[in-house]
N, C-alpha and C positions, 0 to 999 in steps of 0.2 A: 806342118801337116804331113810332109813326106816322112819325117821321122816317126810320127804317130802311126802312119800306115805301115811302116816297116816294123814297128814294135808289135802291132796287131798281128801281122803276118807271122812274125817270129813266134809270138805267143801261141797262135793256132798250130804251128808246126810242133812246138814243144808239147802242147796238150795232146796232139795226135800221136806223138811218140810214147805217151804214157796212158794208154786207154783205160787201165784199171783205176789209176788215180783220178783221171778225168771223169769216168763214170761215177765213181764213189762221191766225188765232190759235187757233181751236178745233181745227183739224186738227193744228197743231203741238203743242198741249197734249194732245190725245187720244193722239198717238203717245208723248209723254213720260210722261204719267200711266198710259196703258195698258200700256206696257212695264214700268213699275215695279210696277203692280198684278198683272200676269201673273207676274212673277218672285216677287213677295211671296206669291202664292198657293202656289207651290212651297215657298218658305221657311217659310211658316206651317205647311203640311201636313207637311213633313219635319222641320223644326228646332224649331218652336215649339209644336206641337199636342200636348196630352196624349191619352192613350188615353181612349176614351169609357167610363170606368168610374167606380165610386164613389170619391170622395175620393182622386184620384190623387196628392195631395201626400204621402200616407202610404206610398206605394210606394217600395221601395228595391231596387235591383239589387245583387247580390253580384258585383262585377266591373266592369271599366271598359274592356274591349278586345273587338274583333271577332274572337274566336277561333272557328274552325269547321273541321271538323265533328266528327271523332273524333280526339282527340290523345292521345299518350302521351309519356312522358319529362317533362322539366322545361320549363315555359313560359319565354319570353323575360323576363328580368328577375325570374324567380321570382314573377311576378305572375299569380295564378290568376283566370281569368274563366270557365273551363269546367271542369266537375267530373264525377267518376265518381258513379254512382248511390249507392253505399255511402257515399261522402264527403258527398253531399247529405243522406243520412239522419243521418249523424253531426252535421253542422252544424245541421240542423233540430232534433234532439233536445237539443242543447246551447246553444240560443239562445232562451230563453223570451221574449226581448224582441220576438220576432215573434209577432203574432197568428196569421199563417199564413205559411209559407215554401214556395213551390211550385217545382217543377223542370219545365223544358220542353226539348224536343229542340233542340240547337244548330243543326243543319243539316237542313232538309227541302227537297227539290227537287221541281219539277213532274215527274210521272211516277213518283214513289216508291210510289204505290198504284195498282193496277189494280182498278177498281170496276165491278160490274155489278149493276143492280137486278133485282128479281124481276118487273118489268113486261114483258109479252110484247113481243118484238121489240127490246128494249134490247141494244145491243152493249157490250162492255167499254170503259171510258174510262180514259185515263191521267190520274190526278189526284194530289193530294198529301195527306199526312196527317202531323200533328204529334203525337208522343208527349208526353203531359202527365201530371202526377201527379193523384191524385183530388181534391186541394184546389185545383186550378188556377182554376176558376171562382169558388170562394169567395174567393180572394185578390182578385179583381177586383170582387167584390160584384155579379155579374151574375144576371139572371133570364132564363129561356129565352123565346124567341118562341113556341115550341110544344114540347110534350112536357116533357122535363126535361134538365138538364145532368149532366155526369159528377160523381159523388159519390165520397168516399173508399171506399165499399163496392164500387165498380166497379173500383177499382185494387188488387185483391187476386188473387193467384194462385188460379186455379180459379173465379173469379166468372164469371157469364154474359158472353159477349163482346158488348159494346155500345159504340157510338161516337156522337159528336155531329157533325152536319153544319152547316157554316156557312150562314148565311142567304143569302149571295151565290150559293153553289153550288146550294142548294135552288131559288132563283129562276132562275138562269141555265141550269143543266143539267137541272133536273127540273120546270120550269114551275110552281113553287110548289104542287105536288101535295100536298094535306094527307095523302093516304094513305101518303106516304113515312115519316112518323113512326110508329114501331112496326113497320115492315116489315123484311124481311130482305134485306141486301145481301151480295154475295160480294166481300170485299176480299182480294186476293192468294190466292184460292181458299178462304178461310175464311168461313163464314157468320157475320155479325154483325147485331145489331139496331140500328136507328137510334133512339137514345134521345130525341133532340130536335133543335131548331134554335136556333142562337145568336141573340142580338138583332141587328136589322138593321145597326146601326152598328158592331158589333164585328168587327174584321178580324184579331184575334190579338194576341200580345204584342209585336209589332214591325211596323214599316212595311216591306213588301216588295212587289215588283211582281207576285208571285203568292202571295197569302195561302193558308194551308192550307184544303183542302176538308173535311177531317175532323179531329176532335180525338179522339185514341185514348188510352185509359188505358195508362200505362206498363207495367202488368203484362202487356200483350199484346205487348210488344216481342219476346219470343222467337218469336212466331208471325208478326207483321206487320212486324218490323223487319228491318234488313239481315242477311244471312247471315254470322254470325261463328261460329268454332268454339265460343266461349263467348258467350252472348248478352251484349250490352252491359249489360243490367240486372244481370248477375252478374259483370262483369269489373272487378276492383278497380282496375286501372291504365288503364282506357279512359275518358278524360274526354270526355263527349258531351252534357252538359246545362248549360243556363244556370239561374241561380237568381234568383227575383224574389219578394219578400215584402212584407207589410204590417206595419209596425212599430207597437207600442203607443204611444199618446200619451205624450209626455214622455220618450221614449227619447233618450239622448245618443248620437248616431250615431258620434262619434269614439271613444267608449269601446266601442261595439258593434263597430266595425271592429277595434280592437285585440284585443278578446276573440275575434272570429271568426278573426283571423289566428293567435292562439295555439292555438285549437282545430284549425285547419287543420294546423299543425305537429305537433300531437299525433297526428293521424291519419296524416300522411305518414310519421312515424317508424316506423309499423308495416309500411310497404311495403318489399319487397325492394330496390327501386331506391334508397331513401334509407338503407338499412342499409350501403351500401358506404362505405368509409372516406373516399373523396374527395368524398362528397356532403354532408359536414357543413356546409360553407358554404352550399350551396344550400338545405338544410333550414332553417338559421338565417335565411336571407333570404326564405323563402317567406311570402307574405302575400296578403291580399285588399284590394281598395279598394271601398268602398261608394259608389254613385253614385245620384242621383235616378232613380226608376223610373217616374215619372208618364208619361213618353213611351215606356215599355217598353224592350225591348232595342234599343239605338240603333245597330244595324249600318249601316243606310242613312244615318243621320245622319253617321256617321264616314266613310262612302264618298263622300257627295255634299256634305258640309258646306262644305268649302273652295271647291268650284266654285260653290255657290249664293251664298256670301258674296261671291265675286268678281263674280258677275253682278249682284247687287243693288247693289254699289258702282258698277259700270259704268253700270247703268241710271240711278242717281241722278245721275251726272255728265252723262248725256244730258239728263235733266230740267233740270239746272241750266243747261245750254247753251240749252235751249228757253226757259227763264225769261228768260235774258239777251236772247234774240231778241225775245220778246214785250215785254220792258221797252223795247227800242229802238222797237218799233212803237208802243207806248203813248206813249212820250216824244215821238216825231215827231208823233203825232196830238194830243197835249196841247199841243205848241208851236204847232200849226196852230190850236188853239182859244184861243190866248192873248188874242185880242181879246175873246172872249166872257167868259173868266175875269176879265180886267181890268175890264170893264163891271160884272160882278157884284160885284167888290171895291169899285169906285168907288161902287156903290149901297149898300154897307154889309155885304156878305157877309163873314163871318168866315173867316180863313184855315183854321182847324181844320175848319170846316164843309165847305169846298171839298176839303180833303185827305181827309176822311171819305167824301165823295161819290165822289171819284176812286178811293179804295181799294175802295169798294163796287162800282164798275164793274169793277175788276180782279178782285175775288173772284167776282162774278157770271160774268164771262168764264171764270175758271178752273173754276168749278163746271159750266158748260156743257161745257167741255173734259173735266172729270172724268166727266160722264155719257157723253160719246162715248168716253172712255177705257175705260169698263167694257166696251163692246162690243169694243174692241181687246183688252182684257185677256182676255175670254172666248175669242176666237179665238186669241190668242197662247198662252194656257194649254193649249188643245187641241193646238196645234202643238208646244209644248214637251213635253207628255206623250208625244205620238207619237214625237218625235225622241229623247227620253231613254229611253223604255221601249217600244220597238217591239214587243217580244214579251210585254208584260204581259198577265196574265190576272186580271182582278178587282183592278186597282190601286186602293188605297183613297184616291185623290186625285181630287176632283171639280173639273172645269174651271169649274163655275158658281161665281160669287163668293159666299163665305159672309158672314155678318154682320161677321166680323172684317175680311175683305177689303174689304167695303163701307165700314166705318169707316175703314180705312186709306186708301182712295181719297178719301173725303170730307175727311179730315184733310189729305191730301196736296194736294187741290185748294185748301183754305183757305190752307195754307202757301205754295203756289205763287202764289196771287193776291197774298198779302202780299209775297212776294219780288220779283216783277216789278212790283208796283204802288207800292211805297214811294218809290223814287227818282224815278220820273216824277211822282208826285203832289207830292212835296216841291219839285222843280225848277219845275214848272208853276205851283204856287201861290205861288211867290216872285217871280213876274214883277212888275215895277213897272207899276202901272196907267197912269201918264202916258206911260211909254216905249212900252208896247204900243199905246195909243190913237193915238200919233203915227205908228205904222207900224213894223213890225219889219224892213222891208227896208233900212233905213238903216244897219244895223249888221252887221258880219261875224262877230260873236261873241255868244254867249249862254251861259247857265248849262248848257244841255243838252249842249253840245259835249263837255266833259270826261267827263260821265257816259256818253254814247254811245261815245266812244272807249275808255273803261275797260271797258265791256261787251264791245266787240269784242275787245279784248286778252284778256279772260277767256275768251271763246269760243275764240279761237285757241289759247290755252294748254291748255285742257281737251281740245280736239279733238286736239291733238298727243299728249296722254297716251293717249287712246283709240285713236288710229291706231297708236301704238307697241305698245300692248297687243294690238290686233288682229293686227298683223304678227308679233309673237312667237308668239301662239297658232296662227296659220295656219302659220307655219314649223315649229313643233313638231309639229302634226298631220301635216304633209306628211312630215316625217322619220319619224314614228311609223308612218304607213301604208306608206311606201315603203322601210322597212328590209328587209333580206334575211332573210325568215323561213326560207328554205331549203325551202319547200313548193311543191308543184304544185297549182294550184286549178282548172285548166281541165277541165271535164267530170267533176268530182268531186262526189259528194253524201254526206251523212252522215245515217244513219237510226238513231235511238236506240230501244232496246227494253229489256225487263226479263224475262229467263227466270225469275228468282227470283220475281217477282210472279205469273208464270203457273204456279207450283207445281212447277217442274222440280227434281229432286234431283241431287246431284252425279254419281251413276252414270248419269244420263240425258243429261248435257251433251254427251258426245262424239257421240252419235247426233243430237242436236238440231243441233249446229254443222255436222256433215256434211250434214244435210238442208237447212239454210238455205243453205249454200255451194252445193250442187247446184242448188237451186230458183232461187236468184237468178242464178247463172251462166246458167241457161237462159232468162232473160228477154231479149227482143229488145233489142239495143243495149248490153247490159252486157258489158264487157270484163274487168274484174277485180272481185273481191269479197274483203273481209277483215274479220273480226270483231276487236274489240279491247275492252279494258276501258274505255278512253275515247279521245278523239281530240285532236289538237293544237288549242289555242286555244278550248277550250270552257269553260274556267274550272275544270277538274278537275285534281287532282294527288295522286298516291300517293307516299309517300317512306319510306325506312328508312335506318338507319345501316348502313354497309358495313364488314365485317371481312375484310381480305385475308389469305389463308393464308400463313404463313411470316413474318408481320410481328408485332412486339410488340403487345400489346393497347392500343388507343388510350385516351387519357385522357378524362375527362368533357368537357373543354373543347375537345377536338380536333374539327375539322370533318370528319365522316365521312358526312354525309347525302347521299343521292342519290335522285332520283325514279325510278320504275319503271313499266312498262306491260306488260300481256300483249297479244300481237298474233298475228294469223294470218299464213300464209306470204306472201301478196301485199301485206301492209300497207306494207312499205318502198317498193315500186314505186308504189303508189297515192299515198302521202303525199309522196314525193320524197326519202327517205333514200337516199343513195348508199353502197354497201358499199365501204369504203376498204381494209380488210384482212380476211382470213378469209372468212367466209360470213354470210349472213343466216339468218333462221328459215325452215325448210323443212317440207314435209308429213311428213317423217320424224321431226320433233321431236314425238313423241306423249307421252301420259301415261305410257307404260311405258319410254320411251327415256331415255338419260342426260340429266339436267338440264343445260341449257345456257342461256347468255345472250349477247346482243349488246349492246355498249356504244357510247355516242357518243364523239366526240372530246374533249368536255369531261371526261368520266369518265376517259379515259386521262390527260389533263393533270393532273387532280386527284390520282389515286391511283398513277400511274406516272411520278413526277416526274424520275427519273434515266434516262430513255430505255429502260426495260425494255420488252420485247415483251409486251403484255397477252394475246396469244393463248395459250391453254393455262393461264393463271392461274386460280386458284379464289378464291371469296369466299363469305361467308354474311351473314345479316342478323340472326341471333339470338344474337350473341356469338361469341367465338373458337371455341366448340365446334362452330359451324356453318360455319366458314370454308372447308370443303371442299365445301359443298353445290352451288355453281354453277360451271361451267366457262365461261370466256369463249372464244367461237368466232369472233367477228367484231367489227369496228368500223365504225360508220356515221357519216355526216356529221351535224352538229348541226342541230337544228330547235328553235325556241322552242315550248314547249307551254303555258306559263302566263303569267307576268308579262312583258309585252312591253317594259317599261321597264327591265328588269334583264337582266344577262347570262344566256346559256343555262345551265341547270342540268346538272350531271352526271346521266346517265340510263342505265339499262340496260333491255333488252327481253327478256321471257320468253315462251316458247311458251304457247299458250292454256291447256293443261291439265296442265302439269308442276308438280309440287309438290316442295318441299325434303325432303331426307332427315331433317333435324333439324326437329322440331316441324311436321310436315306439316299439322297441324290449323290452323295459323295462316294457311294459304293458302286456306281454304275460300271465304271471301267473294269473293276476287279471281278465283275460277274462273268467276264469272258475268259474261259479257261484257255490256257496256252499249251498244255501238255497232257499227254495220255501215257500212263505207266502201265505196263503189262508184265505179268508173271506167267511164265510158260512151264510146261511139263517136260523140260529138256529143250534140245535144239529144234527149232521149227524152221524148215526150209521155206524160203520165199515169204517170210512174215512181213517184211517191209512192203512188198508188192501187194500182198493181201490187204494190208491196212490202207494203202493208197486206193485200191479198188473199192474197198468198203466205204471210205469217205466220199469218193466220187459218186458212188451209188446213192448215198444219202443226199448229196447236193453237188452238182458239177463244179461249183466254185470252191469246194473244200479240198485242200491239198496239203500234203505234208510239207512243212518248212524245214524240218530236220529230223533225222532218224539216227539212233545210236543205241548201243547196249549201255546199260547203266554203268558197267565196269569201264567201258570206253569213255563215257562222259567224265568219270572220276579221273581216269588217266590223263585226260586232256587238261586237267587243272595244273599238271606238273610239267607242261611242255618246256617252259623256260628253264626251270630248275634242272630238268633232266638233260637239256641241251648243255647247260653250263657244266654240270657234273661230268657228263661224258667227254666233253671237250677238254676240261682241265685234266681228267684222267688220261686221255689220249696224249695230251701235251706232256704230262708228267712222265708217262712211260717212254715217249719219244726222247725226252730230255735224259732219262735214265740210260737209255740205250746209247745215246750220243756220248754221254759222260763216260760210260763203260768202255766204249770204243776208243775214246780219247785216252783214257788211262791205259788201256791195252796197247795202243800205238806207242805212247811215250815209253812204257815199260819195255816193249819189244825193241824199240830203237836203242834204249839204254843198254839192254842185254847185248844187242848186236855190236854196239860200240865198245862194250867192255869185254868182248870175247877173249882177247889176249889176257886180260887181268884174271878172268875166271879160270882160264886154262892154267895160269901160273898157280892160282890158289889150289886148284884140284891136283896139280902136279906135286904140290907141297903137302898134300894130305887132306885137304878139305873134302868132306863127304857131301853126298847129294842133298841131304836135309839142311846142312848149313848154307849151301848155295841157294836152295829154295827159300829158306828163311831170310837170307840177305836181300834177295830180290823182292820178296813179298813185303818185308819191312819198309823198303823204299816206296813201294806202291801204296801201302796202307798209310804211310806217313803223309803222302800227298792227299789221299782221301780224308784222312783224319783232320788235316788242316782245313780242308774244304768244309767238313762237317762243323768244325769249330767256328768257322766264319758264317756258315749257313744257318746254324741254329738260332742265333739272335736275330738274324735278318728275317728268317721264316717266322719267328715269334712276333716280330713287329709287323710284318706284312699281313699276318693272319688277322690282325685287328682291323685292317682296312676292308675285309670281306665279312665282318661280323653281321652287317645288315642283310647279307644274302643267306645266312645260316638259320636253321630252325632247330631249337633245343640242342645246339652244339656250341660249346664255348670256343672262342678263337684260340684259347690256350689249352687245347685238348692234349693232355700228356700222352694218351694212348696213340693218337694219330702221329704226334711228333716222334714217339719212340718207334712206331712202325715204319715211318719214313726213314729214320736213321738206320734201322736194321736192314731194310731193303737196300739202301744205298751202300751200306757196309758190305753186305753179302755180294752185291754186284761188283763192287770194287775188288773184293777178294778173288772172285772168279776171273775178273779181267786181269789181275796180276798173276794168278796161278798158272795160266797157260805159258806166258813167257818165262816164268820161274822154273817150270818143269823143263822147258826147252834149254834153259841155261844149265840146269843140273845134268842134262844129257850131253854136255859139251865134251868132246874128245880132247884131252890136254895136248896131245901131240899135234893134232890138226890146228888147234888154237895157237900153239906156239909157232907153228910154221907160218901163220899169217904175218908174223913179225919180219 
């Protein structure tokens, strides 16, 4: 221990004597370690962290897919991950291997609840609520921060209406007011009691950028849930809940999975869907997959996992390049101290002692870089969170480094110190004392040369890999953002609201929509107004199977799906749909007129493959008996509404309040518009505030749940891709700079070491150009070898990111050629400066150094 303390003190003295070297090394390490620590903060929070609950290892999720939010029919691969309420009850009652098995709402979005407290002056707020079973908090083993949590007795039809508020909501929205507990709130026009507050660290059963504000007993779904003809709670074929439970100790999970799959099939056999003859194979293949539930419902993990793994790999490569750079600096510094090392060895110092001391100096340096890196990590994490989740409300990821992140940074610092310190310590300590004491200037070679050149080659190869990755990501993002969406975005805004939350009944909607249309048209600067169920590129999608009149009934495996949307008369003009055939939706398409639809071009190509005229054709969505429900009156141009990386979906558009003749009760929920699109005559100051006041004037419970420009809504679809592209570009440029600096340093050191040789050459008649060429050839040779190594590595590595690319091949010759050119130019510039310095050598002064 005493020797270690001595080595640390000696290392600090040596670093203090070389402030330029120390500052350069610490800054380089801070960038490398800080970038890794920042990305690891996200990786830990999203991919590695368990829920803050009791014994998370015993939690098991029934399912393995990110299915959302209300599904019907058969799932892909007959793999069930989302369930009907009655199916949940069936599985719970037939699997005693669970101590508790809870169900929770699969999809809850911001604005799903309009909440108003009983405090004087409080206005309604657009918040979110998650429906959960009465044993939800028991599964997690949680205790309330205040009041009490939901119990099974609260989740019974007819029980007093009570909900639990999240700690974050209580703190952020209501100032930690203790009187909130036990008070009455109005949620979606219903009075409910706030039973209690969740523990501070609990953010729900999954990581999401907007955790639920309220936890609501599932028995209240008919009142506070979405408007369906039959509440989801009692709909046998509506899958809308995830299942998460705590298994008993000693449970064999493979056997439990097989048992639950059999129980699932027993239940499905009772449904009308699976009683059809051609559904026998689907029924036999239906199953569940049990997955670890300690991290909760891993929707975000599935969404961001690939991107985060890519970023942590890229940042690790940058750190490796930084290590190679520092190793070169340490090696040059060590060779400059050879005389000191040789004297110490001549006086009896052991080689192992010298190596340990040099490694201690490297580790101390890396630890200083790690401390500085934590500051970089904190700022970098805040920047990452802002870029990745710009609209987050209560995101459960803290930019401040946790103990795990601190441990990661410390371990990374130690590893970094060893990586860049081992080779220089070994080379320096193996200098021959006699040779060093005679003077190192007499030789043109030493053991450090091959190590330095190898490190430069490594830097060049890794830099090429990162530059190719950055080029592919940037090109992919550019193609993704600049594809033809078919929309118009200039002077368009989107305002989301919820008439259902405000308590409007079906027979009140026509008057409400007419009033909203009139009031908003009257606002200064507003040119067009249209209500719709949802809008393009907001992440929403409604779909049904289509049954064309006069056609044979489609088979189970036939592709008959199409997306659909309810829109107002001016919607097509605002969004940018061009009417190609027939007509659009008009003011005459009312609740009492003939049910009509307008379809897009992809719909025509999918369902009218033989050139038939779609105008006048009829179809339905509830089986062949409904095939005459809707008449096609127009065709409009294609626009992408959902997944931007996939082709446009077949789509049809319905008037706001028309319902089908067959099973009109199925249309109830869709009658509630969710968005208002406005086209303005230029920039309108304070438009959001004007819309809020207009809605509040119509009804005090009407409030905006979200407001955005149409262009901003589209940009929001690329947050993850934009973040990855920018970070890979940043890391690629950083790697290029580090590699260039490394090549410059090695070339400059080589020139300084060969000063006598260059002087002799010039004294014998060598001109400046030949000296410049000699030095440049050596520099470019190292860069060339690095490129030769890097090209096949980059070629292979690009295949690993193919899934992240849009319309860009992993083997894009243009990107590869560009990266090679950039690196070659950087290497040439890095070698040119020392080469010119060498060419300016005075032969007389150079020879005097002998």
